[in-house]
PDB file of N, CA, C and O in Angstrom:
ATOM      1  N   MET A   1     118.743 150.775 112.520  1.00  0.00           N
ATOM      2  CA  MET A   1     118.600 149.340 112.710  1.00  0.00           C
ATOM      3  C   MET A   1     117.141 148.909 112.621  1.00  0.00           C
ATOM      4  O   MET A   1     116.842 147.848 112.073  1.00  0.00           O
ATOM      5  N   SER A   2     116.237 149.716 113.152  1.00  0.00           N
ATOM      6  CA  SER A   2     114.827 149.332 113.137  1.00  0.00           C
ATOM      7  C   SER A   2     114.270 149.332 111.712  1.00  0.00           C
ATOM      8  O   SER A   2     113.389 148.531 111.397  1.00  0.00           O
ATOM      9  N   GLN A   3     114.780 150.232 110.834  1.00  0.00           N
ATOM     10  CA  GLN A   3     114.314 150.236 109.457  1.00  0.00           C
ATOM     11  C   GLN A   3     114.720 148.937 108.759  1.00  0.00           C
ATOM     12  O   GLN A   3     113.948 148.388 107.973  1.00  0.00           O
ATOM     13  N   VAL A   4     115.907 148.453 109.038  1.00  0.00           N
ATOM     14  CA  VAL A   4     116.366 147.195 108.447  1.00  0.00           C
ATOM     15  C   VAL A   4     115.438 146.058 108.859  1.00  0.00           C
ATOM     16  O   VAL A   4     115.058 145.233 108.027  1.00  0.00           O
ATOM     17  N   LEU A   5     115.077 146.010 110.117  1.00  0.00           N
ATOM     18  CA  LEU A   5     114.172 144.961 110.585  1.00  0.00           C
ATOM     19  C   LEU A   5     112.795 145.080 109.947  1.00  0.00           C
ATOM     20  O   LEU A   5     112.179 144.069 109.609  1.00  0.00           O
ATOM     21  N   LEU A   6     112.305 146.312 109.779  1.00  0.00           N
ATOM     22  CA  LEU A   6     111.006 146.497 109.134  1.00  0.00           C
ATOM     23  C   LEU A   6     111.052 146.071 107.669  1.00  0.00           C
ATOM     24  O   LEU A   6     110.107 145.458 107.173  1.00  0.00           O
ATOM     25  N   VAL A   7     112.137 146.388 106.977  1.00  0.00           N
ATOM     26  CA  VAL A   7     112.275 145.981 105.574  1.00  0.00           C
ATOM     27  C   VAL A   7     112.314 144.456 105.478  1.00  0.00           C
ATOM     28  O   VAL A   7     111.673 143.874 104.604  1.00  0.00           O
ATOM     29  N   LEU A   8     113.055 143.816 106.362  1.00  0.00           N
ATOM     30  CA  LEU A   8     113.103 142.353 106.370  1.00  0.00           C
ATOM     31  C   LEU A   8     111.735 141.759 106.697  1.00  0.00           C
ATOM     32  O   LEU A   8     111.358 140.726 106.144  1.00  0.00           O
ATOM     33  N   LEU A   9     111.002 142.401 107.581  1.00  0.00           N
ATOM     34  CA  LEU A   9     109.653 141.943 107.913  1.00  0.00           C
ATOM     35  C   LEU A   9     108.722 142.059 106.710  1.00  0.00           C
ATOM     36  O   LEU A   9     107.892 141.180 106.479  1.00  0.00           O
ATOM     37  N   VAL A  10     108.857 143.138 105.948  1.00  0.00           N
ATOM     38  CA  VAL A  10     108.049 143.307 104.732  1.00  0.00           C
ATOM     39  C   VAL A  10     108.352 142.191 103.740  1.00  0.00           C
ATOM     40  O   VAL A  10     107.433 141.604 103.169  1.00  0.00           O
ATOM     41  N   PHE A  11     109.630 141.894 103.530  1.00  0.00           N
ATOM     42  CA  PHE A  11     109.995 140.812 102.612  1.00  0.00           C
ATOM     43  C   PHE A  11     109.453 139.468 103.114  1.00  0.00           C
ATOM     44  O   PHE A  11     108.966 138.660 102.323  1.00  0.00           O
ATOM     45  N   ALA A  12     109.537 139.235 104.407  1.00  0.00           N
ATOM     46  CA  ALA A  12     109.049 137.967 104.967  1.00  0.00           C
ATOM     47  C   ALA A  12     107.542 137.835 104.785  1.00  0.00           C
ATOM     48  O   ALA A  12     107.059 136.773 104.390  1.00  0.00           O
ATOM     49  N   CYS A  13     106.804 138.882 105.062  1.00  0.00           N
ATOM     50  CA  CYS A  13     105.344 138.829 104.911  1.00  0.00           C
ATOM     51  C   CYS A  13     104.938 138.665 103.454  1.00  0.00           C
ATOM     52  O   CYS A  13     104.022 137.907 103.136  1.00  0.00           O
ATOM     53  N   THR A  14     105.625 139.381 102.574  1.00  0.00           N
ATOM     54  CA  THR A  14     105.309 139.275 101.145  1.00  0.00           C
ATOM     55  C   THR A  14     105.597 137.869 100.633  1.00  0.00           C
ATOM     56  O   THR A  14     104.774 137.286  99.926  1.00  0.00           O
ATOM     57  N   GLY A  15     106.739 137.329 100.979  1.00  0.00           N
ATOM     58  CA  GLY A  15     107.099 135.976 100.540  1.00  0.00           C
ATOM     59  C   GLY A  15     106.139 134.927 101.071  1.00  0.00           C
ATOM     60  O   GLY A  15     105.758 134.003 100.352  1.00  0.00           O
ATOM     61  N   THR A  16     105.750 135.071 102.331  1.00  0.00           N
ATOM     62  CA  THR A  16     104.809 134.117 102.914  1.00  0.00           C
ATOM     63  C   THR A  16     103.446 134.205 102.234  1.00  0.00           C
ATOM     64  O   THR A  16     102.815 133.182 101.970  1.00  0.00           O
ATOM     65  N   THR A  17     102.995 135.416 101.953  1.00  0.00           N
ATOM     66  CA  THR A  17     101.708 135.588 101.279  1.00  0.00           C
ATOM     67  C   THR A  17     101.732 134.966  99.896  1.00  0.00           C
ATOM     68  O   THR A  17     100.792 134.272  99.509  1.00  0.00           O
ATOM     69  N   ILE A  18     102.801 135.211  99.148  1.00  0.00           N
ATOM     70  CA  ILE A  18     102.915 134.628  97.807  1.00  0.00           C
ATOM     71  C   ILE A  18     102.956 133.106  97.883  1.00  0.00           C
ATOM     72  O   ILE A  18     102.377 132.426  97.035  1.00  0.00           O
ATOM     73  N   LEU A  19     103.627 132.575  98.880  1.00  0.00           N
ATOM     74  CA  LEU A  19     103.697 131.130  99.064  1.00  0.00           C
ATOM     75  C   LEU A  19     102.296 130.525  99.181  1.00  0.00           C
ATOM     76  O   LEU A  19     102.023 129.465  98.617  1.00  0.00           O
ATOM     77  N   PHE A  20     101.418 131.196  99.907  1.00  0.00           N
ATOM     78  CA  PHE A  20     100.073 130.672 100.120  1.00  0.00           C
ATOM     79  C   PHE A  20      99.127 130.907  98.947  1.00  0.00           C
ATOM     80  O   PHE A  20      98.212 130.111  98.736  1.00  0.00           O
ATOM     81  N   ILE A  21      99.324 131.983  98.175  1.00  0.00           N
ATOM     82  CA  ILE A  21      98.354 132.278  97.111  1.00  0.00           C
ATOM     83  C   ILE A  21      98.837 131.903  95.709  1.00  0.00           C
ATOM     84  O   ILE A  21      98.071 131.984  94.749  1.00  0.00           O
ATOM     85  N   LYS A  22     100.108 131.492  95.585  1.00  0.00           N
ATOM     86  CA  LYS A  22     100.647 131.165  94.263  1.00  0.00           C
ATOM     87  C   LYS A  22      99.895 130.018  93.604  1.00  0.00           C
ATOM     88  O   LYS A  22      99.445 130.158  92.466  1.00  0.00           O
ATOM     89  N   ASN A  23      99.749 128.906  94.277  1.00  0.00           N
ATOM     90  CA  ASN A  23      99.089 127.747  93.670  1.00  0.00           C
ATOM     91  C   ASN A  23      97.622 127.994  93.344  1.00  0.00           C
ATOM     92  O   ASN A  23      97.180 127.593  92.267  1.00  0.00           O
ATOM     93  N   PRO A  24      96.839 128.636  94.220  1.00  0.00           N
ATOM     94  CA  PRO A  24      95.452 128.933  93.836  1.00  0.00           C
ATOM     95  C   PRO A  24      95.357 129.852  92.612  1.00  0.00           C
ATOM     96  O   PRO A  24      94.467 129.684  91.778  1.00  0.00           O
ATOM     97  N   ILE A  25      96.260 130.810  92.505  1.00  0.00           N
ATOM     98  CA  ILE A  25      96.237 131.703  91.336  1.00  0.00           C
ATOM     99  C   ILE A  25      96.552 130.917  90.073  1.00  0.00           C
ATOM    100  O   ILE A  25      95.852 131.040  89.068  1.00  0.00           O
ATOM    101  N   LEU A  26      97.601 130.111  90.124  1.00  0.00           N
ATOM    102  CA  LEU A  26      97.975 129.341  88.938  1.00  0.00           C
ATOM    103  C   LEU A  26      96.911 128.309  88.579  1.00  0.00           C
ATOM    104  O   LEU A  26      96.634 128.098  87.398  1.00  0.00           O
ATOM    105  N   SER A  27      96.313 127.667  89.574  1.00  0.00           N
ATOM    106  CA  SER A  27      95.268 126.685  89.265  1.00  0.00           C
ATOM    107  C   SER A  27      94.008 127.361  88.735  1.00  0.00           C
ATOM    108  O   SER A  27      93.271 126.756  87.957  1.00  0.00           O
ATOM    109  N   PHE A  28      93.748 128.592  89.135  1.00  0.00           N
ATOM    110  CA  PHE A  28      92.613 129.341  88.582  1.00  0.00           C
ATOM    111  C   PHE A  28      92.758 129.502  87.072  1.00  0.00           C
ATOM    112  O   PHE A  28      91.769 129.474  86.339  1.00  0.00           O
ATOM    113  N   PHE A  29      93.988 129.668  86.617  1.00  0.00           N
ATOM    114  CA  PHE A  29      94.250 129.806  85.191  1.00  0.00           C
ATOM    115  C   PHE A  29      94.529 128.462  84.521  1.00  0.00           C
ATOM    116  O   PHE A  29      94.943 128.427  83.362  1.00  0.00           O
ATOM    117  N   GLY A  30      94.309 127.365  85.229  1.00  0.00           N
ATOM    118  CA  GLY A  30      94.443 126.033  84.663  1.00  0.00           C
ATOM    119  C   GLY A  30      95.865 125.523  84.569  1.00  0.00           C
ATOM    120  O   GLY A  30      96.148 124.635  83.766  1.00  0.00           O
ATOM    121  N   ILE A  31      96.752 126.061  85.362  1.00  0.00           N
ATOM    122  CA  ILE A  31      98.151 125.659  85.329  1.00  0.00           C
ATOM    123  C   ILE A  31      98.409 124.751  86.519  1.00  0.00           C
ATOM    124  O   ILE A  31      98.245 125.153  87.671  1.00  0.00           O
ATOM    125  N   VAL A  32      98.819 123.514  86.225  1.00  0.00           N
ATOM    126  CA  VAL A  32      99.073 122.533  87.282  1.00  0.00           C
ATOM    127  C   VAL A  32     100.533 122.147  87.222  1.00  0.00           C
ATOM    128  O   VAL A  32     101.073 121.883  86.147  1.00  0.00           O
ATOM    129  N   ARG A  33     101.172 122.114  88.382  1.00  0.00           N
ATOM    130  CA  ARG A  33     102.590 121.740  88.428  1.00  0.00           C
ATOM    131  C   ARG A  33     102.772 120.262  88.109  1.00  0.00           C
ATOM    132  O   ARG A  33     101.926 119.429  88.433  1.00  0.00           O
ATOM    133  N   GLY A  34     103.890 119.961  87.470  1.00  0.00           N
ATOM    134  CA  GLY A  34     104.264 118.582  87.229  1.00  0.00           C
ATOM    135  C   GLY A  34     103.597 117.933  86.038  1.00  0.00           C
ATOM    136  O   GLY A  34     103.552 116.706  85.953  1.00  0.00           O
ATOM    137  N   GLU A  35     103.083 118.715  85.127  1.00  0.00           N
ATOM    138  CA  GLU A  35     102.446 118.135  83.941  1.00  0.00           C
ATOM    139  C   GLU A  35     103.363 118.160  82.727  1.00  0.00           C
ATOM    140  O   GLU A  35     102.898 117.967  81.603  1.00  0.00           O
ATOM    141  N   GLY A  36     104.640 118.391  82.927  1.00  0.00           N
ATOM    142  CA  GLY A  36     105.581 118.357  81.815  1.00  0.00           C
ATOM    143  C   GLY A  36     105.580 119.608  80.961  1.00  0.00           C
ATOM    144  O   GLY A  36     106.135 119.594  79.862  1.00  0.00           O
ATOM    145  N   GLN A  37     104.983 120.673  81.420  1.00  0.00           N
ATOM    146  CA  GLN A  37     104.958 121.930  80.672  1.00  0.00           C
ATOM    147  C   GLN A  37     105.800 122.963  81.396  1.00  0.00           C
ATOM    148  O   GLN A  37     105.312 124.042  81.735  1.00  0.00           O
ATOM    149  N   GLY A  38     107.049 122.641  81.632  1.00  0.00           N
ATOM    150  CA  GLY A  38     107.923 123.479  82.438  1.00  0.00           C
ATOM    151  C   GLY A  38     108.062 124.896  81.932  1.00  0.00           C
ATOM    152  O   GLY A  38     107.967 125.841  82.715  1.00  0.00           O
ATOM    153  N   PHE A  39     108.287 125.069  80.630  1.00  0.00           N
ATOM    154  CA  PHE A  39     108.454 126.406  80.082  1.00  0.00           C
ATOM    155  C   PHE A  39     107.182 127.218  80.237  1.00  0.00           C
ATOM    156  O   PHE A  39     107.230 128.373  80.659  1.00  0.00           O
ATOM    157  N   PHE A  40     106.047 126.628  79.901  1.00  0.00           N
ATOM    158  CA  PHE A  40     104.767 127.330  79.996  1.00  0.00           C
ATOM    159  C   PHE A  40     104.462 127.692  81.449  1.00  0.00           C
ATOM    160  O   PHE A  40     103.999 128.798  81.729  1.00  0.00           O
ATOM    161  N   ASN A  41     104.716 126.772  82.364  1.00  0.00           N
ATOM    162  CA  ASN A  41     104.471 127.044  83.780  1.00  0.00           C
ATOM    163  C   ASN A  41     105.358 128.171  84.294  1.00  0.00           C
ATOM    164  O   ASN A  41     104.903 129.029  85.051  1.00  0.00           O
ATOM    165  N   THR A  42     106.613 128.168  83.884  1.00  0.00           N
ATOM    166  CA  THR A  42     107.525 129.223  84.309  1.00  0.00           C
ATOM    167  C   THR A  42     107.102 130.573  83.735  1.00  0.00           C
ATOM    168  O   THR A  42     107.129 131.586  84.434  1.00  0.00           O
ATOM    169  N   LEU A  43     106.720 130.583  82.488  1.00  0.00           N
ATOM    170  CA  LEU A  43     106.268 131.822  81.857  1.00  0.00           C
ATOM    171  C   LEU A  43     105.003 132.351  82.538  1.00  0.00           C
ATOM    172  O   LEU A  43     104.882 133.549  82.791  1.00  0.00           O
ATOM    173  N   ALA A  44     104.073 131.458  82.830  1.00  0.00           N
ATOM    174  CA  ALA A  44     102.842 131.865  83.516  1.00  0.00           C
ATOM    175  C   ALA A  44     103.156 132.405  84.906  1.00  0.00           C
ATOM    176  O   ALA A  44     102.558 133.388  85.342  1.00  0.00           O
ATOM    177  N   TYR A  45     104.082 131.770  85.597  1.00  0.00           N
ATOM    178  CA  TYR A  45     104.491 132.254  86.915  1.00  0.00           C
ATOM    179  C   TYR A  45     105.059 133.666  86.817  1.00  0.00           C
ATOM    180  O   TYR A  45     104.712 134.541  87.611  1.00  0.00           O
ATOM    181  N   LEU A  46     105.925 133.877  85.847  1.00  0.00           N
ATOM    182  CA  LEU A  46     106.540 135.195  85.691  1.00  0.00           C
ATOM    183  C   LEU A  46     105.505 136.264  85.354  1.00  0.00           C
ATOM    184  O   LEU A  46     105.596 137.394  85.834  1.00  0.00           O
ATOM    185  N   LEU A  47     104.535 135.913  84.540  1.00  0.00           N
ATOM    186  CA  LEU A  47     103.539 136.901  84.122  1.00  0.00           C
ATOM    187  C   LEU A  47     102.441 137.139  85.150  1.00  0.00           C
ATOM    188  O   LEU A  47     101.871 138.229  85.199  1.00  0.00           O
ATOM    189  N   LEU A  48     102.138 136.146  85.964  1.00  0.00           N
ATOM    190  CA  LEU A  48     101.032 136.269  86.911  1.00  0.00           C
ATOM    191  C   LEU A  48     101.468 136.567  88.339  1.00  0.00           C
ATOM    192  O   LEU A  48     100.909 137.448  88.991  1.00  0.00           O
ATOM    193  N   VAL A  49     102.453 135.842  88.821  1.00  0.00           N
ATOM    194  CA  VAL A  49     102.786 135.907  90.239  1.00  0.00           C
ATOM    195  C   VAL A  49     103.786 137.021  90.550  1.00  0.00           C
ATOM    196  O   VAL A  49     103.635 137.713  91.557  1.00  0.00           O
ATOM    197  N   LEU A  50     104.791 137.207  89.718  1.00  0.00           N
ATOM    198  CA  LEU A  50     105.800 138.211  90.034  1.00  0.00           C
ATOM    199  C   LEU A  50     105.251 139.644  90.084  1.00  0.00           C
ATOM    200  O   LEU A  50     105.642 140.399  90.974  1.00  0.00           O
ATOM    201  N   PRO A  51     104.365 140.048  89.172  1.00  0.00           N
ATOM    202  CA  PRO A  51     103.783 141.388  89.336  1.00  0.00           C
ATOM    203  C   PRO A  51     102.975 141.514  90.638  1.00  0.00           C
ATOM    204  O   PRO A  51     102.977 142.565  91.278  1.00  0.00           O
ATOM    205  N   LEU A  52     102.304 140.456  91.007  1.00  0.00           N
ATOM    206  CA  LEU A  52     101.555 140.464  92.264  1.00  0.00           C
ATOM    207  C   LEU A  52     102.513 140.598  93.446  1.00  0.00           C
ATOM    208  O   LEU A  52     102.195 141.273  94.425  1.00  0.00           O
ATOM    209  N   TYR A  53     103.660 139.974  93.366  1.00  0.00           N
ATOM    210  CA  TYR A  53     104.676 140.088  94.415  1.00  0.00           C
ATOM    211  C   TYR A  53     105.101 141.546  94.577  1.00  0.00           C
ATOM    212  O   TYR A  53     105.221 142.042  95.697  1.00  0.00           O
ATOM    213  N   GLN A  54     105.326 142.223  93.467  1.00  0.00           N
ATOM    214  CA  GLN A  54     105.738 143.625  93.523  1.00  0.00           C
ATOM    215  C   GLN A  54     104.656 144.499  94.155  1.00  0.00           C
ATOM    216  O   GLN A  54     104.960 145.408  94.928  1.00  0.00           O
ATOM    217  N   ILE A  55     103.412 144.226  93.830  1.00  0.00           N
ATOM    218  CA  ILE A  55     102.306 144.979  94.416  1.00  0.00           C
ATOM    219  C   ILE A  55     102.208 144.716  95.912  1.00  0.00           C
ATOM    220  O   ILE A  55     102.007 145.638  96.701  1.00  0.00           O
ATOM    221  N   LEU A  56     102.349 143.460  96.292  1.00  0.00           N
ATOM    222  CA  LEU A  56     102.291 143.127  97.714  1.00  0.00           C
ATOM    223  C   LEU A  56     103.446 143.751  98.492  1.00  0.00           C
ATOM    224  O   LEU A  56     103.280 144.110  99.658  1.00  0.00           O
ATOM    225  N   LEU A  57     104.609 143.885  97.865  1.00  0.00           N
ATOM    226  CA  LEU A  57     105.714 144.577  98.527  1.00  0.00           C
ATOM    227  C   LEU A  57     105.310 146.004  98.894  1.00  0.00           C
ATOM    228  O   LEU A  57     105.604 146.482  99.989  1.00  0.00           O
ATOM    229  N   LEU A  58     104.638 146.669  97.969  1.00  0.00           N
ATOM    230  CA  LEU A  58     104.197 148.037  98.243  1.00  0.00           C
ATOM    231  C   LEU A  58     103.125 148.075  99.321  1.00  0.00           C
ATOM    232  O   LEU A  58     103.127 148.964 100.172  1.00  0.00           O
ATOM    233  N   VAL A  59     102.215 147.119  99.287  1.00  0.00           N
ATOM    234  CA  VAL A  59     101.145 147.082 100.284  1.00  0.00           C
ATOM    235  C   VAL A  59     101.721 146.852 101.677  1.00  0.00           C
ATOM    236  O   VAL A  59     101.406 147.589 102.612  1.00  0.00           O
ATOM    237  N   TYR A  60     102.560 145.835 101.815  1.00  0.00           N
ATOM    238  CA  TYR A  60     103.163 145.572 103.119  1.00  0.00           C
ATOM    239  C   TYR A  60     104.125 146.693 103.522  1.00  0.00           C
ATOM    240  O   TYR A  60     104.254 147.008 104.705  1.00  0.00           O
ATOM    241  N   GLY A  61     104.790 147.285 102.546  1.00  0.00           N
ATOM    242  CA  GLY A  61     105.636 148.429 102.851  1.00  0.00           C
ATOM    243  C   GLY A  61     104.829 149.570 103.434  1.00  0.00           C
ATOM    244  O   GLY A  61     105.276 150.240 104.365  1.00  0.00           O
ATOM    245  N   PHE A  62     103.644 149.795 102.893  1.00  0.00           N
ATOM    246  CA  PHE A  62     102.756 150.823 103.434  1.00  0.00           C
ATOM    247  C   PHE A  62     102.308 150.470 104.847  1.00  0.00           C
ATOM    248  O   PHE A  62     102.312 151.319 105.739  1.00  0.00           O
ATOM    249  N   ILE A  63     101.928 149.230 105.040  1.00  0.00           N
ATOM    250  CA  ILE A  63     101.447 148.790 106.360  1.00  0.00           C
ATOM    251  C   ILE A  63     102.526 148.982 107.424  1.00  0.00           C
ATOM    252  O   ILE A  63     102.227 149.409 108.539  1.00  0.00           O
ATOM    253  N   PHE A  64     103.773 148.672 107.088  1.00  0.00           N
ATOM    254  CA  PHE A  64     104.853 148.754 108.066  1.00  0.00           C
ATOM    255  C   PHE A  64     105.624 150.072 107.996  1.00  0.00           C
ATOM    256  O   PHE A  64     106.691 150.191 108.599  1.00  0.00           O
ATOM    257  N   GLY A  65     105.102 151.056 107.274  1.00  0.00           N
ATOM    258  CA  GLY A  65     105.722 152.371 107.242  1.00  0.00           C
ATOM    259  C   GLY A  65     106.977 152.475 106.406  1.00  0.00           C
ATOM    260  O   GLY A  65     107.791 153.371 106.628  1.00  0.00           O
ATOM    261  N   GLN A  66     107.151 151.585 105.454  1.00  0.00           N
ATOM    262  CA  GLN A  66     108.342 151.572 104.603  1.00  0.00           C
ATOM    263  C   GLN A  66     107.986 151.756 103.126  1.00  0.00           C
ATOM    264  O   GLN A  66     108.730 151.325 102.244  1.00  0.00           O
ATOM    265  N   PHE A  67     106.852 152.395 102.865  1.00  0.00           N
ATOM    266  CA  PHE A  67     106.386 152.541 101.491  1.00  0.00           C
ATOM    267  C   PHE A  67     107.397 153.293 100.632  1.00  0.00           C
ATOM    268  O   PHE A  67     107.683 152.887  99.506  1.00  0.00           O
ATOM    269  N   ARG A  68     107.935 154.380 101.159  1.00  0.00           N
ATOM    270  CA  ARG A  68     108.873 155.198 100.374  1.00  0.00           C
ATOM    271  C   ARG A  68     110.082 154.369  99.928  1.00  0.00           C
ATOM    272  O   ARG A  68     110.513 154.469  98.780  1.00  0.00           O
ATOM    273  N   PHE A  69     110.623 153.558 100.828  1.00  0.00           N
ATOM    274  CA  PHE A  69     111.774 152.706 100.501  1.00  0.00           C
ATOM    275  C   PHE A  69     111.434 151.766  99.343  1.00  0.00           C
ATOM    276  O   PHE A  69     112.186 151.667  98.373  1.00  0.00           O
ATOM    277  N   PHE A  70     110.302 151.080  99.453  1.00  0.00           N
ATOM    278  CA  PHE A  70     109.938 150.109  98.421  1.00  0.00           C
ATOM    279  C   PHE A  70     109.490 150.787  97.138  1.00  0.00           C
ATOM    280  O   PHE A  70     109.693 150.243  96.052  1.00  0.00           O
ATOM    281  N   TRP A  71     108.888 151.961  97.239  1.00  0.00           N
ATOM    282  CA  TRP A  71     108.467 152.686  96.045  1.00  0.00           C
ATOM    283  C   TRP A  71     109.692 153.081  95.215  1.00  0.00           C
ATOM    284  O   TRP A  71     109.668 152.971  93.990  1.00  0.00           O
ATOM    285  N   GLU A  72     110.756 153.538  95.870  1.00  0.00           N
ATOM    286  CA  GLU A  72     111.991 153.883  95.160  1.00  0.00           C
ATOM    287  C   GLU A  72     112.588 152.650  94.483  1.00  0.00           C
ATOM    288  O   GLU A  72     113.073 152.740  93.355  1.00  0.00           O
ATOM    289  N   LYS A  73     112.559 151.516  95.151  1.00  0.00           N
ATOM    290  CA  LYS A  73     113.075 150.275  94.557  1.00  0.00           C
ATOM    291  C   LYS A  73     112.234 149.845  93.358  1.00  0.00           C
ATOM    292  O   LYS A  73     112.774 149.372  92.358  1.00  0.00           O
ATOM    293  N   GLU A  74     110.915 150.007  93.455  1.00  0.00           N
ATOM    294  CA  GLU A  74     110.027 149.638  92.344  1.00  0.00           C
ATOM    295  C   GLU A  74     110.298 150.526  91.125  1.00  0.00           C
ATOM    296  O   GLU A  74     110.327 150.039  89.995  1.00  0.00           O
ATOM    297  N   LYS A  75     110.494 151.811  91.352  1.00  0.00           N
ATOM    298  CA  LYS A  75     110.764 152.717  90.236  1.00  0.00           C
ATOM    299  C   LYS A  75     112.062 152.332  89.534  1.00  0.00           C
ATOM    300  O   LYS A  75     112.135 152.372  88.306  1.00  0.00           O
ATOM    301  N   LYS A  76     113.082 151.961  90.295  1.00  0.00           N
ATOM    302  CA  LYS A  76     114.345 151.530  89.692  1.00  0.00           C
ATOM    303  C   LYS A  76     114.160 150.246  88.890  1.00  0.00           C
ATOM    304  O   LYS A  76     114.718 150.097  87.803  1.00  0.00           O
ATOM    305  N   LEU A  77     113.369 149.315  89.439  1.00  0.00           N
ATOM    306  CA  LEU A  77     113.121 148.047  88.748  1.00  0.00           C
ATOM    307  C   LEU A  77     112.407 148.274  87.424  1.00  0.00           C
ATOM    308  O   LEU A  77     112.788 147.701  86.404  1.00  0.00           O
ATOM    309  N   VAL A  78     111.386 149.099  87.436  1.00  0.00           N
ATOM    310  CA  VAL A  78     110.631 149.381  86.208  1.00  0.00           C
ATOM    311  C   VAL A  78     111.516 150.077  85.188  1.00  0.00           C
ATOM    312  O   VAL A  78     111.428 149.801  83.991  1.00  0.00           O
ATOM    313  N   LYS A  79     112.361 150.973  85.655  1.00  0.00           N
ATOM    314  CA  LYS A  79     113.272 151.662  84.743  1.00  0.00           C
ATOM    315  C   LYS A  79     114.246 150.677  84.101  1.00  0.00           C
ATOM    316  O   LYS A  79     114.516 150.764  82.903  1.00  0.00           O
ATOM    317  N   ARG A  80     114.774 149.742  84.889  1.00  0.00           N
ATOM    318  CA  ARG A  80     115.692 148.731  84.342  1.00  0.00           C
ATOM    319  C   ARG A  80     115.000 147.839  83.326  1.00  0.00           C
ATOM    320  O   ARG A  80     115.562 147.533  82.274  1.00  0.00           O
ATOM    321  N   ILE A  81     113.788 147.426  83.639  1.00  0.00           N
ATOM    322  CA  ILE A  81     113.045 146.585  82.703  1.00  0.00           C
ATOM    323  C   ILE A  81     112.771 147.351  81.423  1.00  0.00           C
ATOM    324  O   ILE A  81     112.858 146.788  80.332  1.00  0.00           O
ATOM    325  N   GLY A  82     112.442 148.626  81.543  1.00  0.00           N
ATOM    326  CA  GLY A  82     112.187 149.451  80.368  1.00  0.00           C
ATOM    327  C   GLY A  82     113.394 149.599  79.479  1.00  0.00           C
ATOM    328  O   GLY A  82     113.262 149.629  78.256  1.00  0.00           O
ATOM    329  N   THR A  83     114.581 149.692  80.075  1.00  0.00           N
ATOM    330  CA  THR A  83     115.788 149.850  79.261  1.00  0.00           C
ATOM    331  C   THR A  83     116.110 148.569  78.485  1.00  0.00           C
ATOM    332  O   THR A  83     116.745 148.629  77.432  1.00  0.00           O
ATOM    333  N   VAL A  84     115.686 147.432  78.988  1.00  0.00           N
ATOM    334  CA  VAL A  84     115.922 146.170  78.278  1.00  0.00           C
ATOM    335  C   VAL A  84     115.164 146.183  76.955  1.00  0.00           C
ATOM    336  O   VAL A  84     115.674 145.713  75.938  1.00  0.00           O
ATOM    337  N   PHE A  85     113.940 146.724  76.970  1.00  0.00           N
ATOM    338  CA  PHE A  85     113.111 146.705  75.768  1.00  0.00           C
ATOM    339  C   PHE A  85     113.351 147.898  74.841  1.00  0.00           C
ATOM    340  O   PHE A  85     112.929 147.881  73.685  1.00  0.00           O
ATOM    341  N   THR A  86     114.018 148.918  75.338  1.00  0.00           N
ATOM    342  CA  THR A  86     114.226 150.112  74.498  1.00  0.00           C
ATOM    343  C   THR A  86     115.684 150.327  74.139  1.00  0.00           C
ATOM    344  O   THR A  86     116.038 151.376  73.601  1.00  0.00           O
ATOM    345  N   ARG A  87     116.518 149.374  74.420  1.00  0.00           N
ATOM    346  CA  ARG A  87     117.940 149.500  74.125  1.00  0.00           C
ATOM    347  C   ARG A  87     118.158 149.575  72.616  1.00  0.00           C
ATOM    348  O   ARG A  87     117.634 148.754  71.863  1.00  0.00           O
ATOM    349  N   LYS A  88     118.932 150.563  72.187  1.00  0.00           N
ATOM    350  CA  LYS A  88     119.216 150.729  70.754  1.00  0.00           C
ATOM    351  C   LYS A  88     120.523 150.019  70.415  1.00  0.00           C
ATOM    352  O   LYS A  88     121.461 149.993  71.213  1.00  0.00           O
ATOM    353  N   LYS A  89     120.562 149.452  69.229  1.00  0.00           N
ATOM    354  CA  LYS A  89     121.753 148.724  68.778  1.00  0.00           C
ATOM    355  C   LYS A  89     122.656 149.596  67.975  1.00  0.00           C
ATOM    356  O   LYS A  89     123.705 149.143  67.517  1.00  0.00           O
TER     357      LYS A  89
END
């Protein structure tokens, strides 16, 4: 039960951190919300913020003693993403 609470705490801390640093990161690259560039903004978010989210998951996982759990999840995620680009027809 305590591991479940620690994992939830890691997700909460990571999400809160991303909430606070997302806009400064995007504005650093000149991306402003609400300028009618929805596709570009979404693409920039996916390329800039989501990898940072994954890294922060590992950092907070390490801090709260759940690194191994999150490391296994990251490896599965990377493997799935890799299969999307290497799928043979």
